[in-house]
Backbone as numpy.savetxt, mean C-alpha at the origin, in Angstrom:
# Nx Ny Nz CAx CAy CAz Cx Cy Cz
-8.25 20.83 44.55 -7.91 19.67 43.81 -8.91 19.35 42.78
-10.28 19.63 43.05 -11.33 19.25 42.23 -11.20 20.35 41.03
-10.98 21.56 41.40 -10.82 22.53 40.36 -9.56 22.23 39.44
-8.57 21.80 39.99 -7.47 21.23 39.09 -7.78 20.23 38.24
-8.56 19.20 38.59 -9.00 18.09 37.68 -9.90 18.79 36.75
-10.67 19.59 36.89 -11.69 20.15 35.88 -11.07 20.77 34.89
-10.02 21.43 35.27 -9.15 22.51 34.37 -8.24 21.27 33.57
-7.79 20.27 34.09 -7.16 19.38 33.40 -8.05 18.73 32.32
-9.05 18.15 32.79 -10.01 17.44 31.85 -10.24 18.37 30.63
-10.74 19.67 30.89 -10.80 20.67 29.84 -9.82 20.76 29.00
-8.52 20.78 29.39 -7.27 20.97 28.48 -7.24 19.61 27.52
-7.52 18.45 28.19 -7.45 17.19 27.53 -8.57 17.28 26.33
-9.74 17.71 26.56 -10.89 17.55 26.13 -10.54 18.67 24.57
-10.14 19.85 24.77 -9.69 20.59 23.97 -8.55 20.15 23.08
-7.63 19.55 23.50 -6.63 18.89 22.72 -6.99 17.77 21.85
-8.06 17.21 22.49 -8.44 15.95 21.80 -9.33 16.19 20.46
-9.96 17.26 20.60 -10.89 17.67 19.35 -10.10 18.64 18.45
-8.98 19.20 18.81 -8.35 20.08 18.11 -7.71 19.30 16.97
-7.21 19.99 15.81 -6.45 19.24 14.74 -5.16 19.85 14.78
-4.31 19.14 15.32 -2.94 19.34 15.41 -2.09 18.63 14.06
-0.76 19.17 13.95 -0.05 18.77 12.96 1.09 17.63 13.49
1.10 17.46 14.85 2.18 16.45 15.44 1.20 15.25 16.05
1.70 14.01 15.59 0.99 12.82 16.03 1.53 12.63 17.43
0.79 11.99 18.22 1.04 11.53 19.77 1.76 10.25 19.73
1.66 9.59 18.82 2.42 8.40 18.48 3.94 8.55 18.07
4.88 7.74 18.66 6.10 7.65 17.95 6.12 7.24 16.53
6.75 8.20 15.60 7.02 8.00 14.18 7.35 6.51 14.02
6.73 5.90 12.92 7.26 4.54 12.53 8.57 4.45 12.43
9.16 5.44 11.62 10.53 5.59 11.13 11.58 5.75 12.46
11.05 6.10 13.48 11.93 6.04 14.71 11.76 4.86 15.64
10.68 4.01 15.22 10.41 2.94 16.37 11.54 2.02 16.22
12.13 1.41 17.23 13.10 0.49 17.25 12.74 -1.04 17.05
12.98 -1.57 15.82 12.72 -3.03 15.61 14.11 -3.49 16.18
13.66 -4.34 17.47 14.56 -4.84 18.22 15.87 -5.75 17.45
15.31 -6.58 16.50 16.27 -7.26 15.79 16.76 -6.95 14.39
16.15 -5.63 14.06 16.48 -5.21 12.73 16.48 -6.00 11.61
15.30 -7.14 11.61 15.19 -7.93 10.67 13.99 -7.88 10.08
13.62 -8.83 8.97 12.39 -8.87 8.46 12.56 -10.28 7.99
11.10 -10.90 7.86 11.19 -12.36 7.44 11.11 -12.18 5.75
11.05 -11.12 5.29 11.24 -10.90 3.76 12.31 -11.37 3.18
13.54 -11.27 3.86 15.01 -11.81 3.44 15.00 -13.48 3.44
14.06 -14.08 4.12 14.00 -15.48 4.14 13.27 -16.00 2.72
12.57 -15.25 2.24 11.75 -15.47 1.14 12.51 -15.24 -0.10
13.04 -13.85 -0.17 13.66 -13.35 -1.36 15.12 -13.02 -1.15
15.80 -12.71 -2.06 17.13 -12.32 -2.17 17.33 -11.33 -3.25
18.46 -10.53 -3.19 18.48 -9.53 -4.32 18.62 -10.21 -5.66
19.31 -11.23 -5.83 19.39 -11.89 -6.90 17.95 -12.42 -7.65
17.02 -12.89 -6.81 15.65 -13.17 -7.01 14.89 -11.99 -7.41
14.99 -10.98 -6.47 14.23 -9.62 -6.90 14.76 -9.08 -8.33
15.95 -9.20 -8.74 16.40 -8.71 -10.02 15.91 -9.39 -10.99
15.47 -10.79 -10.93 14.92 -11.51 -12.01 13.53 -11.39 -12.00
12.87 -11.14 -10.83 11.42 -10.85 -10.95 11.13 -9.51 -11.51
11.77 -8.73 -11.14 11.47 -7.12 -11.56 12.89 -6.64 -12.46
13.09 -7.21 -13.71 14.26 -6.66 -14.29 14.09 -5.34 -14.87
12.70 -5.05 -15.26 12.46 -3.69 -15.90 11.99 -2.71 -14.93
12.20 -2.81 -13.65 11.78 -1.82 -12.66 12.39 -0.50 -12.83
11.63 0.56 -12.20 12.03 1.90 -12.55 13.37 2.06 -12.21
14.29 2.83 -13.13 15.52 2.97 -12.94 16.52 1.85 -13.32
16.00 0.88 -14.09 16.83 -0.22 -14.45 16.24 -0.30 -15.99
17.14 -0.23 -16.94 16.85 -0.39 -18.50 15.58 0.37 -18.92
15.65 1.79 -18.51 14.58 2.61 -18.95 15.18 4.09 -18.90
14.48 4.89 -19.88 14.51 6.32 -19.82 13.95 6.84 -18.58
14.66 7.94 -17.98 14.24 8.41 -16.45 13.64 9.68 -16.63
12.41 9.70 -16.94 11.70 11.05 -16.97 11.53 11.95 -15.65
11.91 11.34 -14.72 11.81 11.94 -13.27 13.13 12.44 -12.81
14.41 12.06 -13.82 15.55 12.40 -13.53 16.10 11.65 -12.21
15.62 10.48 -11.96 16.28 9.76 -10.77 16.93 8.70 -11.67
18.42 8.72 -11.43 19.10 7.66 -12.20 19.33 6.38 -11.35
19.00 6.37 -10.07 19.37 5.16 -9.27 18.09 4.24 -9.33
18.55 2.99 -8.99 17.62 1.98 -8.81 16.61 2.08 -7.76
15.52 2.77 -8.19 14.56 3.53 -7.31 13.70 2.24 -6.38
13.40 1.19 -7.03 12.84 0.17 -6.37 13.66 -0.99 -6.22
14.88 -0.68 -5.46 15.91 -1.64 -5.27 15.50 -2.54 -4.16
16.01 -3.78 -3.99 15.63 -4.61 -3.04 16.08 -4.08 -1.77
17.21 -3.55 -1.69 17.69 -2.91 -0.44 16.61 -1.91 0.13
16.09 -1.03 -0.70 15.01 -0.06 -0.14 13.92 -0.88 0.29
13.26 -1.98 -0.32 12.37 -2.66 0.23 12.55 -3.31 1.71
13.90 -3.89 1.73 14.16 -4.52 2.81 14.31 -3.49 4.01
14.80 -2.29 3.92 15.05 -1.27 4.87 13.60 -0.93 5.29
12.71 -0.79 4.32 11.42 -0.33 4.66 10.51 -1.34 5.67
10.86 -2.53 5.24 10.19 -3.79 5.71 10.44 -3.96 7.15
11.78 -3.54 7.59 12.39 -3.64 8.94 11.57 -2.73 10.04
10.63 -1.68 9.28 9.98 -0.88 10.29 8.55 -1.56 10.35
8.27 -2.71 9.75 7.03 -3.14 9.87 7.33 -4.73 10.17
7.74 -5.09 11.41 8.03 -6.31 12.01 6.75 -7.32 11.89
5.59 -7.07 11.71 4.50 -7.95 11.70 3.97 -8.43 10.13
4.88 -7.66 9.29 4.48 -8.08 7.80 5.37 -9.44 7.77
4.53 -10.28 7.20 5.09 -11.68 7.09 5.45 -12.48 8.28
4.95 -12.04 9.47 5.05 -12.61 10.76 4.28 -13.76 11.11
4.13 -14.84 10.21 3.19 -16.17 10.49 3.79 -17.36 10.08
3.19 -18.27 9.70 3.72 -19.57 9.18 4.13 -19.44 7.91
5.15 -20.42 7.43 5.79 -20.32 6.19 4.78 -20.18 5.00
3.70 -20.94 5.12 2.85 -21.06 3.98 2.04 -19.71 3.93
1.65 -19.22 5.03 1.00 -17.92 4.99 1.90 -16.87 4.62
2.99 -16.78 5.21 4.11 -15.82 4.78 4.28 -15.78 3.16
4.34 -16.83 2.64 4.44 -17.06 1.09 3.34 -16.45 0.34
1.94 -16.52 0.80 0.79 -16.24 0.34 0.60 -14.64 0.47
1.06 -14.19 1.63 0.99 -12.81 1.87 2.14 -12.29 0.93
3.13 -12.41 0.77 4.10 -11.79 -0.13 3.51 -11.87 -1.41
3.24 -13.01 -1.85 2.67 -13.06 -3.24 1.35 -11.97 -3.44
0.54 -12.03 -2.59 -0.55 -10.84 -2.73 0.17 -9.69 -2.55
0.93 -9.28 -1.78 1.61 -7.81 -1.84 2.31 -7.58 -3.28
3.11 -8.42 -3.59 3.96 -8.45 -4.93 2.96 -8.30 -5.98
2.01 -8.94 -6.06 0.97 -9.01 -7.09 0.28 -7.56 -7.09
0.01 -7.12 -6.01 -0.74 -5.66 -6.04 0.08 -4.58 -6.61
1.38 -4.45 -6.04 2.22 -3.45 -6.29 2.72 -3.62 -7.68
2.84 -4.76 -8.10 3.45 -5.12 -9.56 2.43 -4.50 -10.59
1.14 -4.91 -10.25 -0.02 -4.48 -11.09 -0.04 -2.98 -11.03
-0.11 -2.36 -9.88 -0.45 -0.83 -9.75 0.65 -0.20 -10.70
1.92 -0.61 -10.59 3.00 0.11 -11.26 3.39 -0.61 -12.58
2.53 -1.47 -13.17 2.99 -2.21 -14.34 3.26 -1.47 -15.58
4.12 -1.95 -16.46 4.38 -1.28 -17.71 4.22 -2.32 -18.81
3.69 -3.32 -18.48 3.74 -4.61 -19.24 2.74 -4.46 -20.46
2.74 -5.29 -21.20 1.80 -5.47 -22.37 1.84 -6.92 -22.99
0.86 -7.33 -23.55 0.79 -8.90 -24.02 2.04 -9.20 -24.65
2.63 -8.49 -25.41 3.88 -9.07 -26.32 5.15 -8.38 -25.63
4.94 -7.97 -24.43 6.15 -7.33 -23.86 7.44 -8.16 -23.81
8.64 -7.98 -24.05 9.82 -8.65 -23.94 9.89 -9.42 -22.52
10.01 -10.83 -22.68 10.07 -11.61 -21.34 8.75 -11.74 -20.74
7.49 -11.05 -21.35 6.46 -11.44 -21.01 5.90 -10.26 -19.89
4.65 -10.08 -19.82 3.88 -9.21 -19.02 4.36 -9.07 -17.63
4.56 -10.26 -17.04 4.95 -10.24 -15.65 6.37 -9.61 -15.10
7.12 -9.66 -16.10 8.43 -8.95 -16.15 8.77 -7.31 -16.05
7.30 -6.80 -15.98 7.39 -5.25 -16.20 6.72 -4.73 -15.09
6.68 -5.28 -13.95 5.94 -4.67 -12.74 7.13 -3.59 -12.19
6.66 -2.83 -11.37 7.34 -1.62 -10.80 8.13 -0.91 -11.89
7.27 -0.75 -12.86 7.86 0.16 -13.99 7.85 1.52 -13.80
6.87 1.99 -13.01 6.38 3.50 -12.92 6.42 3.95 -11.58
6.91 5.09 -11.15 7.11 5.51 -9.93 5.54 6.63 -9.57
5.29 7.29 -10.72 4.20 7.96 -10.59 2.86 7.58 -11.63
1.82 7.83 -11.18 0.63 7.71 -12.10 0.72 8.13 -13.29
0.38 7.31 -14.28 0.27 7.79 -15.76 -1.17 8.56 -15.94
-1.00 9.78 -16.09 -2.30 10.64 -16.37 -2.28 11.29 -17.89
-3.31 11.20 -18.49 -3.45 11.84 -19.91 -4.13 13.14 -19.80
-3.89 14.04 -20.38 -4.60 15.20 -20.56 -4.67 16.06 -19.26
-5.80 16.45 -18.82 -5.87 17.33 -17.34 -5.78 16.36 -16.31
-4.69 16.86 -15.49 -4.09 16.01 -14.18 -5.13 16.09 -13.07
-5.54 14.79 -12.55 -6.51 14.68 -11.66 -5.65 14.97 -10.11
-5.83 16.06 -9.31 -5.20 16.46 -8.31 -5.28 15.44 -7.20
-6.27 14.49 -7.15 -6.86 13.76 -6.02 -6.77 14.45 -4.80
-7.44 15.64 -4.84 -7.58 16.60 -3.57 -8.88 16.66 -3.09
-9.29 15.94 -1.98 -10.57 16.01 -1.42 -10.47 16.94 -0.31
-11.28 18.13 -0.39 -11.09 19.03 0.71 -12.16 18.93 1.77
-13.17 17.94 1.53 -13.99 17.45 2.70 -13.50 16.81 3.82
-12.05 16.29 3.48 -11.20 15.54 4.49 -10.56 16.66 5.44
-11.39 17.17 6.28 -10.81 18.23 7.07 -9.52 18.04 7.97
-9.45 16.67 8.52 -8.30 16.60 9.29 -6.99 16.38 8.42
-7.11 16.17 7.19 -5.93 15.99 6.31 -6.27 16.98 5.01
-6.27 18.24 5.21 -6.88 19.28 3.97 -5.57 19.37 2.84
-6.00 19.29 1.69 -5.18 19.42 0.61 -4.46 20.92 0.76
-3.46 20.80 -0.07 -2.63 22.06 0.14 -2.70 22.60 -1.33
-3.08 23.95 -1.63 -3.13 24.49 -2.72 -2.10 24.25 -3.53
-2.47 23.90 -5.09 -1.11 23.74 -5.81 -0.42 22.31 -5.73
-0.71 21.39 -4.81 -0.22 20.14 -4.61 -1.06 19.02 -5.22
-0.37 18.02 -5.79 -1.17 16.89 -6.38 -0.92 15.41 -5.70
-1.92 14.87 -5.35 -1.98 13.70 -4.67 -2.17 12.51 -5.40
-1.65 12.55 -6.69 -2.06 11.30 -7.31 -1.13 10.15 -7.22
-1.48 8.80 -7.68 -0.71 7.97 -7.32 0.97 7.94 -7.32
1.65 7.57 -6.29 3.08 7.58 -6.19 3.61 6.18 -5.51
4.71 5.84 -6.06 5.35 4.53 -5.07 4.73 3.19 -5.64
5.15 2.23 -5.20 4.77 0.98 -5.57 3.08 0.58 -5.29
2.61 1.27 -4.34 1.12 0.85 -3.99 0.48 1.83 -4.78
1.09 3.07 -5.37 0.69 4.24 -6.06 -0.42 4.81 -5.02
0.19 5.30 -3.78 -0.56 5.90 -2.81 -1.29 7.26 -3.45
-2.77 7.36 -3.28 -3.39 8.38 -3.69 -4.22 9.14 -2.77
-4.78 10.37 -2.83 -5.62 11.25 -2.25 -4.73 11.92 -1.05
-5.30 13.08 -0.63 -4.69 13.60 0.21 -4.78 13.07 1.63
-5.90 12.27 1.83 -6.13 12.03 3.14 -5.20 10.64 3.37
-4.94 9.82 2.41 -3.96 9.00 2.58 -2.34 9.29 2.75
-2.33 10.23 1.82 -0.81 11.02 2.12 -0.76 11.70 3.80
-1.89 12.16 4.00 -1.74 12.82 5.44 -1.48 11.71 6.53
-2.50 10.74 6.34 -2.36 9.82 7.20 -1.01 8.88 7.47
-0.49 8.57 6.44 0.72 8.04 6.16 1.91 8.91 6.73
2.02 10.22 6.32 2.83 11.10 6.57 2.93 11.15 8.21
1.65 11.17 8.74 1.49 11.36 10.18 2.10 10.25 11.01
1.87 8.96 10.34 2.39 7.70 10.93 4.05 7.70 10.71
4.53 8.10 9.68 5.90 7.87 9.23 6.67 9.08 10.09
6.47 10.16 9.75 7.13 11.45 10.19 6.78 11.92 11.39
5.59 11.53 11.90 4.88 12.11 13.18 4.08 13.45 12.90
4.16 13.80 11.57 3.50 15.07 11.23 2.72 14.92 10.06
1.35 15.17 9.91 0.73 15.17 8.66 1.17 16.04 7.63
1.66 17.06 8.18 2.06 18.31 7.08 3.32 17.94 6.16
4.20 16.97 6.42 5.47 16.72 5.78 5.02 16.34 4.26
4.03 15.50 4.02 3.50 14.88 2.92 2.49 15.77 2.33
1.59 16.42 3.00 0.68 17.25 2.63 1.26 18.33 1.80
2.22 18.85 2.31 3.07 20.06 1.81 3.95 19.53 0.85
4.50 18.41 0.77 5.58 17.84 0.04 5.08 16.44 -0.56
4.23 16.29 -1.18 3.79 14.97 -1.66 4.74 14.42 -2.68
5.51 14.96 -3.27 6.54 14.61 -4.56 7.50 13.77 -3.75
7.59 14.05 -2.44 8.89 13.19 -1.55 8.85 11.64 -1.90
7.52 11.08 -2.13 7.32 9.80 -2.37 7.90 9.40 -3.63
8.27 10.18 -4.65 8.75 9.77 -5.83 10.20 10.09 -5.94
10.87 10.40 -4.70 12.26 10.85 -4.78 12.94 9.84 -3.94
12.25 9.03 -3.00 12.85 8.31 -2.04 12.29 6.74 -2.08
13.29 5.81 -2.46 12.73 4.25 -2.75 12.24 4.01 -1.32
12.95 4.16 -0.16 12.66 3.36 1.00 11.28 4.13 1.40
11.09 5.22 1.39 9.94 5.94 1.67 8.65 5.39 0.91
9.15 5.34 -0.45 7.88 4.79 -1.37 7.46 3.40 -0.96
8.43 2.64 -0.37 8.09 1.16 -0.12 7.34 1.15 1.30
7.82 2.05 2.04 7.22 2.37 3.44 5.69 2.66 3.27
5.40 3.56 2.19 4.06 4.13 2.00 3.07 2.82 1.68
3.67 1.79 1.02 2.83 0.53 0.50 2.78 -0.33 1.50
3.85 -0.61 2.44 3.55 -1.46 3.61 2.61 -0.95 4.65
2.83 0.50 4.82 1.96 1.12 5.68 0.44 1.04 5.32
0.06 1.14 4.02 -1.28 0.98 3.72 -1.65 -0.54 3.75
-0.71 -1.54 3.44 -0.95 -3.06 3.48 -1.34 -3.37 5.01
-0.66 -2.69 5.89 -0.59 -3.07 7.31 -1.73 -2.48 7.94
-2.16 -1.32 7.74 -3.09 -0.50 8.38 -4.68 -0.66 8.06
-5.55 -1.09 8.95 -7.00 -1.08 8.76 -7.55 0.51 8.64
-8.39 0.51 7.79 -9.10 1.87 7.56 -10.39 1.65 7.64
-11.28 1.76 8.54 -12.61 1.53 8.65 -13.57 1.98 7.63
-14.32 1.35 7.11 -14.80 0.09 7.38 -13.98 -1.15 6.88
-12.73 -0.85 6.22 -11.94 -1.81 5.52 -10.93 -2.35 6.52
-10.78 -3.73 6.45 -9.62 -4.34 7.21 -8.23 -4.08 6.49
-7.25 -4.53 7.27 -5.96 -4.29 6.46 -5.73 -5.50 5.66
-5.13 -5.32 4.52 -4.86 -6.45 3.64 -3.85 -7.58 4.49
-3.00 -6.99 5.44 -2.40 -7.93 6.11 -3.32 -8.88 6.77
-4.50 -8.28 7.67 -5.12 -9.15 8.28 -6.10 -10.29 7.35
-6.31 -9.62 6.22 -7.14 -10.73 5.22 -6.01 -11.63 4.97
-4.88 -11.52 4.54 -3.95 -12.57 4.15 -3.43 -13.53 5.23
-3.67 -13.16 6.44 -3.11 -13.86 7.50 -4.29 -14.61 8.26
-5.50 -14.27 7.77 -6.70 -14.98 8.63 -7.11 -14.36 9.73
-6.67 -12.95 9.99 -7.03 -12.37 11.21 -8.35 -11.64 11.10
-8.70 -11.32 9.96 -10.05 -10.61 9.32 -11.07 -11.76 9.48
-12.18 -11.36 10.33 -13.47 -12.20 10.09 -14.53 -11.69 9.58
-14.97 -11.84 8.51 -15.98 -11.21 7.87 -17.37 -11.11 8.82
-18.05 -10.06 8.80 -19.31 -9.98 9.52 -20.37 -10.64 8.79
-21.60 -10.63 9.18 -22.80 -11.13 8.35 -22.96 -10.37 7.31
-22.83 -9.28 7.54 -23.08 -8.05 6.25 -21.90 -8.39 5.14
-20.81 -8.52 5.75 -19.65 -9.04 4.65 -20.06 -10.12 3.84
-20.49 -11.21 4.62 -20.63 -12.47 3.83 -21.99 -12.19 3.06
-22.89 -11.53 3.26 -24.22 -11.14 2.43 -23.77 -10.55 1.29
-22.65 -9.42 1.37 -22.18 -8.93 0.10 -21.05 -9.44 -0.61
-20.79 -10.78 -0.07 -19.93 -11.63 -0.93 -18.37 -11.39 -0.52
-18.20 -10.72 0.64 -16.85 -10.40 1.05 -16.21 -11.52 1.78
-15.21 -12.20 1.37 -14.57 -13.23 2.11 -13.29 -13.32 1.98
-12.80 -13.98 2.85 -11.06 -13.93 3.02 -10.41 -14.47 1.60
-9.42 -14.05 1.25 -8.74 -14.47 0.17 -8.02 -13.16 -0.43
-7.32 -13.45 -1.53 -6.72 -12.49 -2.23 -7.46 -11.51 -2.94
-8.73 -11.82 -3.32 -9.68 -10.73 -3.95 -10.08 -9.81 -2.94
-10.29 -10.14 -1.80 -10.47 -9.04 -0.71 -9.55 -8.03 -0.60
-8.13 -8.25 -0.95 -7.29 -7.33 -1.03 -7.40 -6.15 -1.82
-7.85 -6.69 -3.03 -8.09 -5.81 -4.27 -9.25 -5.12 -3.81
-10.25 -5.75 -2.98 -11.52 -4.91 -2.60 -11.11 -3.73 -1.79
-10.10 -3.77 -1.02 -9.28 -2.88 -0.08 -8.84 -1.54 -0.90
-8.19 -2.13 -1.98 -7.28 -1.23 -2.58 -8.11 -0.59 -3.77
-8.88 -1.09 -4.55 -9.66 -0.43 -5.45 -11.04 -1.13 -5.88
-11.64 -1.25 -4.54 -12.89 -2.15 -4.70 -14.00 -1.24 -5.55
-14.18 -0.13 -5.40 -15.11 0.77 -6.01 -14.96 0.68 -7.64
-13.80 0.37 -8.14 -13.39 0.35 -9.50 -13.67 -0.99 -10.19
-13.11 -2.10 -9.29 -12.78 -3.14 -9.72 -13.49 -4.41 -9.37
-14.27 -4.21 -8.20 -15.00 -5.19 -7.61 -16.59 -5.22 -7.73
-17.29 -6.26 -7.73 -18.62 -6.27 -7.61 -19.52 -5.54 -8.82
-18.96 -5.27 -9.73 -19.75 -4.67 -10.85 -20.33 -5.60 -12.03
-19.66 -6.86 -12.10 -19.93 -7.72 -12.93 -19.12 -7.62 -14.41
-18.33 -6.68 -14.42 -17.39 -6.67 -15.39 -15.89 -6.45 -14.95
-15.43 -7.58 -15.34 -13.82 -7.77 -15.12 -12.92 -7.00 -15.97
-12.35 -5.86 -15.49 -11.60 -5.20 -16.16 -10.07 -6.04 -16.60
-9.54 -5.48 -17.68 -8.34 -6.32 -17.91 -7.23 -6.09 -17.10
-7.22 -4.93 -16.54 -6.06 -4.80 -15.18 -6.44 -5.71 -14.16
-7.59 -5.88 -13.89 -8.07 -6.71 -12.81 -7.61 -8.28 -13.03
-7.92 -8.92 -14.43 -7.58 -10.04 -14.70 -6.07 -10.28 -14.54
-5.26 -9.24 -14.73 -3.65 -9.32 -14.62 -3.40 -9.34 -13.26
-4.17 -8.84 -12.58 -3.81 -8.67 -11.10 -3.98 -10.13 -10.48
-4.99 -10.64 -10.94 -5.27 -11.99 -10.49 -4.14 -12.92 -11.04
-3.96 -12.88 -12.17 -2.60 -13.72 -12.71 -1.49 -13.36 -12.18
-1.00 -11.91 -11.85 -0.02 -11.91 -11.11 0.28 -12.57 -9.89
-0.96 -12.67 -9.02 -0.95 -13.43 -7.82 -0.53 -14.71 -8.02
-1.41 -15.41 -8.95 -0.94 -16.88 -9.44 0.49 -17.14 -9.71
0.91 -16.19 -10.57 2.31 -16.07 -10.86 3.37 -16.06 -9.81
3.13 -15.28 -8.88 4.07 -15.17 -7.60 3.74 -16.41 -6.75
2.69 -16.78 -6.56 2.36 -17.93 -5.84 3.14 -19.38 -6.39
3.17 -19.45 -7.55 3.80 -20.40 -8.32 5.31 -20.14 -8.24
5.88 -18.85 -8.15 7.27 -18.86 -8.01 7.60 -19.01 -6.46
6.71 -18.76 -5.53 6.92 -19.05 -4.14 6.60 -20.66 -3.77
6.11 -21.24 -4.58 5.67 -22.82 -4.25 4.78 -22.99 -3.43
3.70 -21.97 -3.43 2.46 -21.97 -2.36 1.15 -21.86 -3.26
0.26 -22.63 -2.87 -1.03 -22.71 -3.41 -1.82 -21.32 -3.09
-2.35 -20.82 -4.15 -3.08 -19.38 -4.01 -4.24 -19.29 -2.99
-4.75 -20.54 -2.68 -5.85 -20.52 -1.69 -6.98 -20.07 -2.55
-8.27 -19.86 -1.52 -9.32 -19.69 -2.37 -9.91 -18.23 -2.23
-11.04 -17.98 -3.00 -11.55 -16.69 -3.25 -10.52 -15.48 -3.78
-10.02 -15.87 -4.93 -8.88 -15.29 -5.67 -9.52 -14.06 -6.29
-10.78 -13.94 -6.57 -11.28 -12.85 -7.35 -12.14 -11.97 -6.48
-12.52 -10.85 -6.80 -13.67 -9.95 -6.07 -14.92 -9.61 -6.96
-14.85 -10.47 -7.85 -16.04 -10.03 -8.88 -17.26 -10.22 -8.20
-17.65 -10.85 -7.37 -18.87 -10.83 -6.54 -18.93 -10.28 -5.25
-17.81 -9.65 -5.03 -17.82 -8.74 -3.81 -18.10 -7.30 -4.13
-19.31 -6.86 -3.19 -19.47 -5.64 -3.16 -18.38 -4.70 -2.57
-18.19 -3.56 -2.77 -16.95 -2.75 -2.07 -17.28 -2.57 -0.77
-16.27 -2.54 0.29 -16.29 -2.24 1.56 -17.08 -1.15 1.73
-18.15 -1.07 2.98 -18.78 0.07 3.14 -20.28 0.03 2.56
-20.35 -0.92 1.75 -21.73 -1.16 1.20 -22.50 -2.27 1.98
């Protein structure tokens, strides 16, 4: 018996430290959401979605990726949201504020707007599926992330509403959604071919904490409690902290507010106004040092 126990422990230790391609958790896409519902449909409808994002990718635009359908359709978002039942699962005011924050970030990440854009800047969210890169393409491949190694010849630049980037994010989302990290590490282009999958990648990022960062969901719902170090570095609850999670190294705590950062704040106020909810405190991250510092 003792010998058998030692062998079993050894096997578990080996498996625990080995790099496998199959997750031990049930893939998110297969999890059974008992009621097959999402609070999203209480706050938005397809008609409202069409008015908020009239120029989204696949609508009123030339299609460089040969995708002729409505890629960012409301149906695709709803189907993806059903797999994340904790999204918007709070009181009505918090639901509205979280939705405004989510929409603001994905709208700015994919914006095709400009100051004199027809209908105004805020009508041009979700314009792009893939990151716009000029000149030499940045593959966003970090070979130091041994658990999620990039595949030669594959590019992990921004795709989808959150513009998911880097091989380790593709690998982690693939592991969570498909049960295998290899699916998107080998085929990252899938995020630009399936609207529901693209929205799922954004919701996964929104809902999932990645140490030392909390999840954006926990920030907007008040579940995240700043540590003493967070407070010392100016990191406090509010919309600004979600930007710190998403792009803090570029847009936060450097004393220079970029134009795209200003638009992100204004997008948040725009959606809060649309949903008839106050934006709350700490909208900006100007004085916040990036997480990890």
